[in-house]
N, CA, C, O and the ligand as a Tripos MOL2 file, in Angstrom:
@<TRIPOS>MOLECULE
protein
  285   283    72     0     0
PROTEIN
NO_CHARGES

@<TRIPOS>ATOM
      1 N           0.8640   -1.1900    0.0000 N.3       1 MET1
      2 CA          0.0000    0.0000    0.0000 C.3       1 MET1
      3 C           0.8990    1.2390    0.0000 C.2       1 MET1
      4 O           1.0410    1.8950   -1.0320 O.2       1 MET1
      5 N           1.5010    1.5630    1.1320 N.am      2 GLY2
      6 CA          2.5370    2.5770    1.1410 C.3       2 GLY2
      7 C           2.0860    3.9860    0.8230 C.2       2 GLY2
      8 O           2.9000    4.8060    0.3990 O.2       2 GLY2
      9 N           0.8410    4.2850    1.0110 N.am      3 LEU3
     10 CA          0.3380    5.6040    0.6390 C.3       3 LEU3
     11 C           0.8260    6.6930    1.5830 C.2       3 LEU3
     12 O           0.8650    7.8640    1.2050 O.2       3 LEU3
     13 N           1.1910    6.3320    2.7840 N.am      4 PHE4
     14 CA          1.3940    7.3360    3.8110 C.3       4 PHE4
     15 C           2.8530    7.4850    4.2130 C.2       4 PHE4
     16 O           3.1550    8.1520    5.2030 O.2       4 PHE4
     17 N           3.7330    6.8950    3.4850 N.am      5 GLY5
     18 CA          5.1390    7.1120    3.7370 C.3       5 GLY5
     19 C           5.7660    6.1200    4.6890 C.2       5 GLY5
     20 O           6.9900    6.0760    4.8110 O.2       5 GLY5
     21 N           4.9590    5.3220    5.3660 N.am      6 ASP6
     22 CA          5.5260    4.2890    6.2250 C.3       6 ASP6
     23 C           6.0080    3.1320    5.3630 C.2       6 ASP6
     24 O           5.4680    2.8830    4.2850 O.2       6 ASP6
     25 N           7.0200    2.4300    5.8400 N.am      7 SER7
     26 CA          7.5270    1.3070    5.0740 C.3       7 SER7
     27 C           6.7330    0.0410    5.3480 C.2       7 SER7
     28 O           6.6450   -0.8490    4.5020 O.2       7 SER7
     29 N           6.1560   -0.0270    6.5450 N.am      8 ASN8
     30 CA          5.3880   -1.2140    6.9090 C.3       8 ASN8
     31 C           4.2020   -0.8260    7.7790 C.2       8 ASN8
     32 O           4.2840    0.1300    8.5500 O.2       8 ASN8
     33 N           3.1000   -1.5590    7.6640 N.am      9 PRO9
     34 CA          1.9940   -1.3440    8.5970 C.3       9 PRO9
     35 C           2.3990   -1.8380    9.9780 C.2       9 PRO9
     36 O           3.2690   -2.7000   10.1080 O.2       9 PRO9
     37 N           1.7620   -1.2860   11.0100 N.am     10 LYS10
     38 CA          2.1720   -1.5890   12.3760 C.3      10 LYS10
     39 C           0.9750   -1.9780   13.2310 C.2      10 LYS10
     40 O          -0.1680   -1.6260   12.9420 O.2      10 LYS10
     41 N           1.2830   -2.7260   14.3080 N.am     11 GLU11
     42 CA          0.2720   -2.9670   15.3320 C.3      11 GLU11
     43 C           0.0640   -1.6770   16.1120 C.2      11 GLU11
     44 O           0.9920   -0.8860   16.2780 O.2      11 GLU11
     45 N          -1.1590   -1.4720   16.5890 N.am     12 VAL12
     46 CA         -1.5290   -0.2150   17.2390 C.3      12 VAL12
     47 C          -2.1650   -0.5050   18.5870 C.2      12 VAL12
     48 O          -2.9790   -1.4190   18.7140 O.2      12 VAL12
     49 N          -1.7930    0.2730   19.5860 N.am     13 LEU13
     50 CA         -2.4500    0.1960   20.8860 C.3      13 LEU13
     51 C          -3.3720    1.3960   21.0510 C.2      13 LEU13
     52 O          -2.9680    2.5340   20.8130 O.2      13 LEU13
     53 N          -4.6020    1.1430   21.4550 N.am     14 VAL14
     54 CA         -5.5500    2.2140   21.7570 C.3      14 VAL14
     55 C          -6.0310    2.0010   23.1810 C.2      14 VAL14
     56 O          -6.5930    0.9560   23.5070 O.2      14 VAL14
     57 N          -5.8080    2.9970   24.0250 N.am     15 ALA15
     58 CA         -6.1630    2.8970   25.4380 C.3      15 ALA15
     59 C          -5.5530    1.6490   26.0560 C.2      15 ALA15
     60 O          -6.1620    0.9980   26.9040 O.2      15 ALA15
     61 N          -4.3430    1.3250   25.6200 N.am     16 GLY16
     62 CA         -3.6230    0.2060   26.1860 C.3      16 GLY16
     63 C          -4.0170   -1.1570   25.6300 C.2      16 GLY16
     64 O          -3.4980   -2.1860   26.0620 O.2      16 GLY16
     65 N          -4.9390   -1.1570   24.6690 N.am     17 GLN17
     66 CA         -5.4090   -2.4120   24.1000 C.3      17 GLN17
     67 C          -5.0130   -2.4970   22.6300 C.2      17 GLN17
     68 O          -5.0450   -1.4920   21.9210 O.2      17 GLN17
     69 N          -4.6450   -3.6790   22.1700 N.am     18 PRO18
     70 CA         -4.3310   -3.8250   20.7440 C.3      18 PRO18
     71 C          -5.5660   -3.5430   19.9000 C.2      18 PRO18
     72 O          -6.6550   -4.0490   20.1720 O.2      18 PRO18
     73 N          -5.3750   -2.7290   18.8780 N.am     19 LEU19
     74 CA         -6.4840   -2.4050   17.9770 C.3      19 LEU19
     75 C          -6.6500   -3.5180   16.9400 C.2      19 LEU19
     76 O          -5.6830   -3.9580   16.3190 O.2      19 LEU19
     77 N          -7.8870   -3.9570   16.7710 N.am     20 HIS20
     78 CA         -8.2140   -4.8940   15.7070 C.3      20 HIS20
     79 C          -9.2400   -4.2440   14.8060 C.2      20 HIS20
     80 O         -10.1410   -3.5500   15.2780 O.2      20 HIS20
     81 N          -9.1090   -4.4640   13.5210 N.am     21 CYS21
     82 CA        -10.0230   -3.8630   12.5540 C.3      21 CYS21
     83 C         -11.4620   -4.2530   12.8460 C.2      21 CYS21
     84 O         -11.7670   -5.4150   13.1160 O.2      21 CYS21
     85 N         -12.3380   -3.2630   12.7860 N.am     22 GLU22
     86 CA        -13.7600   -3.5090   13.0230 C.3      22 GLU22
     87 C         -14.3550   -4.4320   11.9660 C.2      22 GLU22
     88 O         -15.3390   -5.1240   12.2270 O.2      22 GLU22
     89 N         -13.7810   -4.4430   10.8130 N.am     23 ILE23
     90 CA        -14.3630   -5.1860    9.6950 C.3      23 ILE23
     91 C         -13.7650   -6.5780    9.5620 C.2      23 ILE23
     92 O         -14.4860   -7.5750    9.5330 O.2      23 ILE23
     93 N         -12.4380   -6.6350    9.4820 N.am     24 CYS24
     94 CA        -11.7990   -7.9130    9.1420 C.3      24 CYS24
     95 C         -10.9400   -8.4790   10.2650 C.2      24 CYS24
     96 O         -10.3660   -9.5570   10.1150 O.2      24 CYS24
     97 N         -10.8420   -7.7650   11.3940 N.am     25 LYS25
     98 CA        -10.1030   -8.2160   12.5760 C.3      25 LYS25
     99 C          -8.5930   -8.2580   12.3800 C.2      25 LYS25
    100 O          -7.8670   -8.8210   13.1990 O.2      25 LYS25
    101 N          -8.1300   -7.6630   11.2970 N.am     26 ASN26
    102 CA         -6.6990   -7.5260   11.0880 C.3      26 ASN26
    103 C          -6.0980   -6.6460   12.1890 C.2      26 ASN26
    104 O          -6.7960   -5.8170   12.7730 O.2      26 ASN26
    105 N          -4.8060   -6.8270   12.4710 N.am     27 ASP27
    106 CA         -4.1930   -6.0080   13.5200 C.3      27 ASP27
    107 C          -2.9820   -5.2060   13.0310 C.2      27 ASP27
    108 O          -2.1470   -4.7820   13.8300 O.2      27 ASP27
    109 N          -2.8970   -5.0060   11.7330 N.am     28 LEU28
    110 CA         -1.8270   -4.1740   11.1870 C.3      28 LEU28
    111 C          -2.4400   -2.9630   10.4900 C.2      28 LEU28
    112 O          -3.3570   -3.0880    9.6780 O.2      28 LEU28
    113 N          -1.9070   -1.7840   10.8290 N.am     29 PHE29
    114 CA         -2.5050   -0.5360   10.3530 C.3      29 PHE29
    115 C          -1.4400    0.4310    9.8620 C.2      29 PHE29
    116 O          -0.3020    0.4290   10.3310 O.2      29 PHE29
    117 N          -1.8380    1.2420    8.9190 N.am     30 TRP30
    118 CA         -1.0410    2.3930    8.5150 C.3      30 TRP30
    119 C          -1.5090    3.5810    9.3350 C.2      30 TRP30
    120 O          -2.7070    3.8450    9.4400 O.2      30 TRP30
    121 N          -0.5560    4.2920    9.9110 N.am     31 GLN31
    122 CA         -0.9220    5.4100   10.7750 C.3      31 GLN31
    123 C          -0.8220    6.7180   10.0120 C.2      31 GLN31
    124 O           0.1060    6.9410    9.2350 O.2      31 GLN31
    125 N          -1.8020    7.5750   10.2550 N.am     32 ARG32
    126 CA         -1.7630    8.8990    9.6610 C.3      32 ARG32
    127 C          -2.4870    9.8710   10.5730 C.2      32 ARG32
    128 O          -3.4580    9.5130   11.2400 O.2      32 ARG32
    129 N          -2.0060   11.1040   10.5950 N.am     33 GLU33
    130 CA         -2.7120   12.1490   11.3170 C.3      33 GLU33
    131 C          -3.5610   12.9460   10.3310 C.2      33 GLU33
    132 O          -3.1360   13.2260    9.2100 O.2      33 GLU33
    133 N          -4.7580   13.3010   10.7630 N.am     34 ALA34
    134 CA         -5.6450   14.0860    9.9110 C.3      34 ALA34
    135 C          -5.9940   15.3810   10.6160 C.2      34 ALA34
    136 O          -6.4860   15.3710   11.7450 O.2      34 ALA34
    137 N          -5.7420   16.4830    9.9560 N.am     35 GLN35
    138 CA         -6.0920   17.7840   10.5190 C.3      35 GLN35
    139 C          -7.6000   17.9960   10.3950 C.2      35 GLN35
    140 O          -8.1730   17.8430    9.3160 O.2      35 GLN35
    141 N          -8.2200   18.3420   11.4920 N.am     36 LEU36
    142 CA         -9.6450   18.6710   11.4690 C.3      36 LEU36
    143 C          -9.7510   20.1790   11.2960 C.2      36 LEU36
    144 O          -9.5630   20.9410   12.2440 O.2      36 LEU36
    145 N         -10.0490   20.5890   10.0950 N.am     37 ASN37
    146 CA         -9.9820   22.0320    9.8330 C.3      37 ASN37
    147 C         -11.1750   22.7720   10.4150 C.2      37 ASN37
    148 O         -12.1440   22.1580   10.8620 O.2      37 ASN37
    149 N         -11.0980   24.0570   10.4040 N.am     38 THR38
    150 CA        -12.0900   24.8900   11.0750 C.3      38 THR38
    151 C         -13.4840   24.6760   10.5020 C.2      38 THR38
    152 O         -14.4650   24.6530   11.2460 O.2      38 THR38
    153 N         -13.5780   24.5210    9.1970 N.am     39 ALA39
    154 CA        -14.8840   24.3470    8.5680 C.3      39 ALA39
    155 C         -15.5610   23.0800    9.0610 C.2      39 ALA39
    156 O         -16.7460   23.0860    9.3930 O.2      39 ALA39
    157 N         -14.8020   21.9950    9.1060 N.am     40 VAL40
    158 CA        -15.3710   20.7350    9.5720 C.3      40 VAL40
    159 C         -15.7380   20.8360   11.0440 C.2      40 VAL40
    160 O         -16.8110   20.3910   11.4540 O.2      40 VAL40
    161 N         -14.8550   21.4160   11.8320 N.am     41 ALA41
    162 CA        -15.1120   21.5370   13.2700 C.3      41 ALA41
    163 C         -16.3610   22.3670   13.5260 C.2      41 ALA41
    164 O         -17.1570   22.0460   14.4080 O.2      41 ALA41
    165 N         -16.5280   23.4140   12.7660 N.am     42 THR42
    166 CA        -17.7020   24.2640   12.9290 C.3      42 THR42
    167 C         -18.9740   23.5230   12.5280 C.2      42 THR42
    168 O         -20.0130   23.6360   13.1770 O.2      42 THR42
    169 N         -18.8630   22.7660   11.4470 N.am     43 PHE43
    170 CA        -20.0140   22.0000   10.9670 C.3      43 PHE43
    171 C         -20.5280   21.0560   12.0450 C.2      43 PHE43
    172 O         -21.7350   20.9050   12.2300 O.2      43 PHE43
    173 N         -19.6020   20.4260   12.7490 N.am     44 PHE44
    174 CA        -19.9920   19.4750   13.7810 C.3      44 PHE44
    175 C         -20.1370   20.1250   15.1440 C.2      44 PHE44
    176 O         -20.3760   19.4480   16.1440 O.2      44 PHE44
    177 N         -19.9890   21.4460   15.1780 N.am     45 ASN45
    178 CA        -20.1350   22.2010   16.4130 C.3      45 ASN45
    179 C         -19.1140   21.7890   17.4650 C.2      45 ASN45
    180 O         -19.4060   21.7730   18.6600 O.2      45 ASN45
    181 N         -17.9150   21.4570   17.0030 N.am     46 PHE46
    182 CA        -16.8380   21.1580   17.9480 C.3      46 PHE46
    183 C         -16.2090   22.4670   18.4020 C.2      46 PHE46
    184 O         -16.2270   23.4660   17.6830 O.2      46 PHE46
    185 N         -15.6650   22.4400   19.5840 N.am     47 ASP47
    186 CA        -15.0090   23.6470   20.0880 C.3      47 ASP47
    187 C         -13.4900   23.4840   20.0830 C.2      47 ASP47
    188 O         -12.7730   24.2730   20.6990 O.2      47 ASP47
    189 N         -13.0070   22.4650   19.3890 N.am     48 TRP48
    190 CA        -11.5500   22.2630   19.3250 C.3      48 TRP48
    191 C         -11.0990   22.3240   17.8780 C.2      48 TRP48
    192 O         -10.4350   21.4200   17.3700 O.2      48 TRP48
    193 N         -11.4780   23.4140   17.2320 N.am     49 ALA49
    194 CA        -11.1080   23.5940   15.8400 C.3      49 ALA49
    195 C          -9.6170   23.3900   15.6310 C.2      49 ALA49
    196 O          -8.8000   23.7570   16.4750 O.2      49 ALA49
    197 N          -9.2880   22.8150   14.5210 N.am     50 ASN50
    198 CA         -7.8960   22.5770   14.1280 C.3      50 ASN50
    199 C          -7.1920   21.5370   14.9960 C.2      50 ASN50
    200 O          -5.9630   21.4940   15.0510 O.2      50 ASN50
    201 N          -7.9710   20.7080   15.6650 N.am     51 ALA51
    202 CA         -7.3760   19.5850   16.3640 C.3      51 ALA51
    203 C          -6.8970   18.5490   15.3380 C.2      51 ALA51
    204 O          -7.2470   18.6110   14.1590 O.2      51 ALA51
    205 N          -6.1050   17.6200   15.8070 N.am     52 THR52
    206 CA         -5.5970   16.5800   14.9370 C.3      52 THR52
    207 C          -6.1580   15.2330   15.3740 C.2      52 THR52
    208 O          -6.0770   14.8710   16.5480 O.2      52 THR52
    209 N          -6.7180   14.5040   14.4400 N.am     53 ALA53
    210 CA         -7.2160   13.1600   14.7180 C.3      53 ALA53
    211 C          -6.1720   12.1410   14.2930 C.2      53 ALA53
    212 O          -5.4490   12.3380   13.3170 O.2      53 ALA53
    213 N          -6.1090   11.0490   15.0460 N.am     54 GLN54
    214 CA         -5.2610    9.9270   14.6540 C.3      54 GLN54
    215 C          -6.0800    8.9790   13.7920 C.2      54 GLN54
    216 O          -7.1930    8.5990   14.1530 O.2      54 GLN54
    217 N          -5.5270    8.6080   12.6670 N.am     55 CYS55
    218 CA         -6.2040    7.6800   11.7720 C.3      55 CYS55
    219 C          -5.3620    6.4170   11.6200 C.2      55 CYS55
    220 O          -4.1510    6.4830   11.4090 O.2      55 CYS55
    221 N          -6.0150    5.2840   11.7290 N.am     56 TYR56
    222 CA         -5.3490    4.0120   11.4960 C.3      56 TYR56
    223 C          -6.0910    3.2960   10.3750 C.2      56 TYR56
    224 O          -7.2640    2.9480   10.5090 O.2      56 TYR56
    225 N          -5.3890    3.0840    9.2750 N.am     57 VAL57
    226 CA         -6.0060    2.4970    8.0990 C.3      57 VAL57
    227 C          -5.6430    1.0210    8.0520 C.2      57 VAL57
    228 O          -4.4660    0.6610    8.0110 O.2      57 VAL57
    229 N          -6.6560    0.1780    8.0590 N.am     58 CYS58
    230 CA         -6.4310   -1.2700    8.0560 C.3      58 CYS58
    231 C          -5.6270   -1.6770    6.8190 C.2      58 CYS58
    232 O          -5.9450   -1.2950    5.6930 O.2      58 CYS58
    233 N          -4.5790   -2.4600    7.0640 N.am     59 ASP59
    234 CA         -3.7230   -2.9030    5.9620 C.3      59 ASP59
    235 C          -4.4350   -3.9100    5.0680 C.2      59 ASP59
    236 O          -4.0730   -4.0770    3.9040 O.2      59 ASP59
    237 N          -5.4400   -4.5750    5.6090 N.am     60 HIS60
    238 CA         -6.0960   -5.6500    4.8600 C.3      60 HIS60
    239 C          -7.2950   -5.1530    4.0570 C.2      60 HIS60
    240 O          -7.4030   -5.4260    2.8620 O.2      60 HIS60
    241 N          -8.2010   -4.4160    4.7220 N.am     61 CYS61
    242 CA         -9.4350   -4.0280    4.0370 C.3      61 CYS61
    243 C          -9.5310   -2.5300    3.7790 C.2      61 CYS61
    244 O         -10.4060   -2.0880    3.0340 O.2      61 CYS61
    245 N          -8.6430   -1.7420    4.3860 N.am     62 GLY62
    246 CA         -8.6340   -0.3100    4.1230 C.3      62 GLY62
    247 C          -9.5820    0.4980    4.9830 C.2      62 GLY62
    248 O          -9.7070    1.7090    4.8020 O.2      62 GLY62
    249 N         -10.2460   -0.1560    5.9100 N.am     63 TYR63
    250 CA        -11.1600    0.5800    6.7870 C.3      63 TYR63
    251 C         -10.3720    1.5840    7.6370 C.2      63 TYR63
    252 O          -9.3150    1.2510    8.1740 O.2      63 TYR63
    253 N         -10.8840    2.7990    7.7560 N.am     64 ILE64
    254 CA        -10.1960    3.8440    8.5070 C.3      64 ILE64
    255 C         -10.8010    3.9580    9.8980 C.2      64 ILE64
    256 O         -11.9980    4.2030   10.0520 O.2      64 ILE64
    257 N          -9.9640    3.7790   10.8990 N.am     65 HIS65
    258 CA        -10.3700    3.9670   12.2850 C.3      65 HIS65
    259 C          -9.9070    5.3490   12.7170 C.2      65 HIS65
    260 O          -8.7230    5.6760   12.6420 O.2      65 HIS65
    261 N         -10.8620    6.1560   13.1720 N.am     66 TRP66
    262 CA        -10.5500    7.5330   13.5750 C.3      66 TRP66
    263 C         -10.5670    7.6340   15.0810 C.2      66 TRP66
    264 O         -11.4270    7.0560   15.7450 O.2      66 TRP66
    265 N          -9.6090    8.3720   15.6190 N.am     67 PHE67
    266 CA         -9.5970    8.6320   17.0500 C.3      67 PHE67
    267 C          -9.4050   10.1210   17.2720 C.2      67 PHE67
    268 O          -8.4130   10.7110   16.8450 O.2      67 PHE67
    269 N         -10.3720   10.7080   17.9450 N.am     68 LEU68
    270 CA        -10.3190   12.1380   18.2230 C.3      68 LEU68
    271 C          -9.5430   12.3710   19.5070 C.2      68 LEU68
    272 O          -9.5280   11.5170   20.3940 O.2      68 LEU68
    273 N          -8.9080   13.5100   19.6060 N.am     69 PRO69
    274 CA         -8.1520   13.8170   20.8220 C.3      69 PRO69
    275 C          -9.0910   13.9300   22.0130 C.2      69 PRO69
    276 O         -10.2400   14.3480   21.8740 O.2      69 PRO69
    277 N          -8.5940   13.5550   23.1780 N.am     70 ASN70
    278 CA         -9.3870   13.6680   24.4020 C.3      70 ASN70
    279 C          -9.3550   15.1070   24.8760 C.2      70 ASN70
    280 O          -8.3350   15.5910   25.3670 O.2      70 ASN70
    281 N         -10.4670   15.7750   24.7270 N.am     71 ARG71
    282 CA        -10.5350   17.1820   25.1150 C.3      71 ARG71
    283 C         -11.7490   17.3980   25.9750 C.2      71 ARG71
    284 O         -12.0010   18.5190   26.4160 O.2      71 ARG71
    285 ZN         -9.7260   -4.4960    8.0190 Zn       72 ZN72
@<TRIPOS>BOND
     1     1     2 1
     2     2     3 1
     3     3     4 2
     4     3     5 am
     5     5     6 1
     6     6     7 1
     7     7     8 2
     8     7     9 am
     9     9    10 1
    10    10    11 1
    11    11    12 2
    12    11    13 am
    13    13    14 1
    14    14    15 1
    15    15    16 2
    16    15    17 am
    17    17    18 1
    18    18    19 1
    19    19    20 2
    20    19    21 am
    21    21    22 1
    22    22    23 1
    23    23    24 2
    24    23    25 am
    25    25    26 1
    26    26    27 1
    27    27    28 2
    28    27    29 am
    29    29    30 1
    30    30    31 1
    31    31    32 2
    32    31    33 am
    33    33    34 1
    34    34    35 1
    35    35    36 2
    36    35    37 am
    37    37    38 1
    38    38    39 1
    39    39    40 2
    40    39    41 am
    41    41    42 1
    42    42    43 1
    43    43    44 2
    44    43    45 am
    45    45    46 1
    46    46    47 1
    47    47    48 2
    48    47    49 am
    49    49    50 1
    50    50    51 1
    51    51    52 2
    52    51    53 am
    53    53    54 1
    54    54    55 1
    55    55    56 2
    56    55    57 am
    57    57    58 1
    58    58    59 1
    59    59    60 2
    60    59    61 am
    61    61    62 1
    62    62    63 1
    63    63    64 2
    64    63    65 am
    65    65    66 1
    66    66    67 1
    67    67    68 2
    68    67    69 am
    69    69    70 1
    70    70    71 1
    71    71    72 2
    72    71    73 am
    73    73    74 1
    74    74    75 1
    75    75    76 2
    76    75    77 am
    77    77    78 1
    78    78    79 1
    79    79    80 2
    80    79    81 am
    81    81    82 1
    82    82    83 1
    83    83    84 2
    84    83    85 am
    85    85    86 1
    86    86    87 1
    87    87    88 2
    88    87    89 am
    89    89    90 1
    90    90    91 1
    91    91    92 2
    92    91    93 am
    93    93    94 1
    94    94    95 1
    95    95    96 2
    96    95    97 am
    97    97    98 1
    98    98    99 1
    99    99   100 2
   100    99   101 am
   101   101   102 1
   102   102   103 1
   103   103   104 2
   104   103   105 am
   105   105   106 1
   106   106   107 1
   107   107   108 2
   108   107   109 am
   109   109   110 1
   110   110   111 1
   111   111   112 2
   112   111   113 am
   113   113   114 1
   114   114   115 1
   115   115   116 2
   116   115   117 am
   117   117   118 1
   118   118   119 1
   119   119   120 2
   120   119   121 am
   121   121   122 1
   122   122   123 1
   123   123   124 2
   124   123   125 am
   125   125   126 1
   126   126   127 1
   127   127   128 2
   128   127   129 am
   129   129   130 1
   130   130   131 1
   131   131   132 2
   132   131   133 am
   133   133   134 1
   134   134   135 1
   135   135   136 2
   136   135   137 am
   137   137   138 1
   138   138   139 1
   139   139   140 2
   140   139   141 am
   141   141   142 1
   142   142   143 1
   143   143   144 2
   144   143   145 am
   145   145   146 1
   146   146   147 1
   147   147   148 2
   148   147   149 am
   149   149   150 1
   150   150   151 1
   151   151   152 2
   152   151   153 am
   153   153   154 1
   154   154   155 1
   155   155   156 2
   156   155   157 am
   157   157   158 1
   158   158   159 1
   159   159   160 2
   160   159   161 am
   161   161   162 1
   162   162   163 1
   163   163   164 2
   164   163   165 am
   165   165   166 1
   166   166   167 1
   167   167   168 2
   168   167   169 am
   169   169   170 1
   170   170   171 1
   171   171   172 2
   172   171   173 am
   173   173   174 1
   174   174   175 1
   175   175   176 2
   176   175   177 am
   177   177   178 1
   178   178   179 1
   179   179   180 2
   180   179   181 am
   181   181   182 1
   182   182   183 1
   183   183   184 2
   184   183   185 am
   185   185   186 1
   186   186   187 1
   187   187   188 2
   188   187   189 am
   189   189   190 1
   190   190   191 1
   191   191   192 2
   192   191   193 am
   193   193   194 1
   194   194   195 1
   195   195   196 2
   196   195   197 am
   197   197   198 1
   198   198   199 1
   199   199   200 2
   200   199   201 am
   201   201   202 1
   202   202   203 1
   203   203   204 2
   204   203   205 am
   205   205   206 1
   206   206   207 1
   207   207   208 2
   208   207   209 am
   209   209   210 1
   210   210   211 1
   211   211   212 2
   212   211   213 am
   213   213   214 1
   214   214   215 1
   215   215   216 2
   216   215   217 am
   217   217   218 1
   218   218   219 1
   219   219   220 2
   220   219   221 am
   221   221   222 1
   222   222   223 1
   223   223   224 2
   224   223   225 am
   225   225   226 1
   226   226   227 1
   227   227   228 2
   228   227   229 am
   229   229   230 1
   230   230   231 1
   231   231   232 2
   232   231   233 am
   233   233   234 1
   234   234   235 1
   235   235   236 2
   236   235   237 am
   237   237   238 1
   238   238   239 1
   239   239   240 2
   240   239   241 am
   241   241   242 1
   242   242   243 1
   243   243   244 2
   244   243   245 am
   245   245   246 1
   246   246   247 1
   247   247   248 2
   248   247   249 am
   249   249   250 1
   250   250   251 1
   251   251   252 2
   252   251   253 am
   253   253   254 1
   254   254   255 1
   255   255   256 2
   256   255   257 am
   257   257   258 1
   258   258   259 1
   259   259   260 2
   260   259   261 am
   261   261   262 1
   262   262   263 1
   263   263   264 2
   264   263   265 am
   265   265   266 1
   266   266   267 1
   267   267   268 2
   268   267   269 am
   269   269   270 1
   270   270   271 1
   271   271   272 2
   272   271   273 am
   273   273   274 1
   274   274   275 1
   275   275   276 2
   276   275   277 am
   277   277   278 1
   278   278   279 1
   279   279   280 2
   280   279   281 am
   281   281   282 1
   282   282   283 1
   283   283   284 2
@<TRIPOS>SUBSTRUCTURE
     1 MET1         2 RESIDUE 1 A MET
     2 GLY2         6 RESIDUE 1 A GLY
     3 LEU3        10 RESIDUE 1 A LEU
     4 PHE4        14 RESIDUE 1 A PHE
     5 GLY5        18 RESIDUE 1 A GLY
     6 ASP6        22 RESIDUE 1 A ASP
     7 SER7        26 RESIDUE 1 A SER
     8 ASN8        30 RESIDUE 1 A ASN
     9 PRO9        34 RESIDUE 1 A PRO
    10 LYS10       38 RESIDUE 1 A LYS
    11 GLU11       42 RESIDUE 1 A GLU
    12 VAL12       46 RESIDUE 1 A VAL
    13 LEU13       50 RESIDUE 1 A LEU
    14 VAL14       54 RESIDUE 1 A VAL
    15 ALA15       58 RESIDUE 1 A ALA
    16 GLY16       62 RESIDUE 1 A GLY
    17 GLN17       66 RESIDUE 1 A GLN
    18 PRO18       70 RESIDUE 1 A PRO
    19 LEU19       74 RESIDUE 1 A LEU
    20 HIS20       78 RESIDUE 1 A HIS
    21 CYS21       82 RESIDUE 1 A CYS
    22 GLU22       86 RESIDUE 1 A GLU
    23 ILE23       90 RESIDUE 1 A ILE
    24 CYS24       94 RESIDUE 1 A CYS
    25 LYS25       98 RESIDUE 1 A LYS
    26 ASN26      102 RESIDUE 1 A ASN
    27 ASP27      106 RESIDUE 1 A ASP
    28 LEU28      110 RESIDUE 1 A LEU
    29 PHE29      114 RESIDUE 1 A PHE
    30 TRP30      118 RESIDUE 1 A TRP
    31 GLN31      122 RESIDUE 1 A GLN
    32 ARG32      126 RESIDUE 1 A ARG
    33 GLU33      130 RESIDUE 1 A GLU
    34 ALA34      134 RESIDUE 1 A ALA
    35 GLN35      138 RESIDUE 1 A GLN
    36 LEU36      142 RESIDUE 1 A LEU
    37 ASN37      146 RESIDUE 1 A ASN
    38 THR38      150 RESIDUE 1 A THR
    39 ALA39      154 RESIDUE 1 A ALA
    40 VAL40      158 RESIDUE 1 A VAL
    41 ALA41      162 RESIDUE 1 A ALA
    42 THR42      166 RESIDUE 1 A THR
    43 PHE43      170 RESIDUE 1 A PHE
    44 PHE44      174 RESIDUE 1 A PHE
    45 ASN45      178 RESIDUE 1 A ASN
    46 PHE46      182 RESIDUE 1 A PHE
    47 ASP47      186 RESIDUE 1 A ASP
    48 TRP48      190 RESIDUE 1 A TRP
    49 ALA49      194 RESIDUE 1 A ALA
    50 ASN50      198 RESIDUE 1 A ASN
    51 ALA51      202 RESIDUE 1 A ALA
    52 THR52      206 RESIDUE 1 A THR
    53 ALA53      210 RESIDUE 1 A ALA
    54 GLN54      214 RESIDUE 1 A GLN
    55 CYS55      218 RESIDUE 1 A CYS
    56 TYR56      222 RESIDUE 1 A TYR
    57 VAL57      226 RESIDUE 1 A VAL
    58 CYS58      230 RESIDUE 1 A CYS
    59 ASP59      234 RESIDUE 1 A ASP
    60 HIS60      238 RESIDUE 1 A HIS
    61 CYS61      242 RESIDUE 1 A CYS
    62 GLY62      246 RESIDUE 1 A GLY
    63 TYR63      250 RESIDUE 1 A TYR
    64 ILE64      254 RESIDUE 1 A ILE
    65 HIS65      258 RESIDUE 1 A HIS
    66 TRP66      262 RESIDUE 1 A TRP
    67 PHE67      266 RESIDUE 1 A PHE
    68 LEU68      270 RESIDUE 1 A LEU
    69 PRO69      274 RESIDUE 1 A PRO
    70 ASN70      278 RESIDUE 1 A ASN
    71 ARG71      282 RESIDUE 1 A ARG
    72 ZN72       285 GROUP 0 **** ****
């Protein structure tokens, strides 16, 4: 795949637990940060405009797992 500059997909821990894909139960992900821009934040009525979300893209099926910052 290699879309995000990493050489290999990686196992991911979320809240101390290994992340498994919601769809295919794979445990290898490509990591990427996604900027939540002001327009999107305003649309959803968030008060943390320009926050950064962590995205983990399943290496097997491509499902994107989003994690918002704890605010
Ligand atoms: Zn998957």
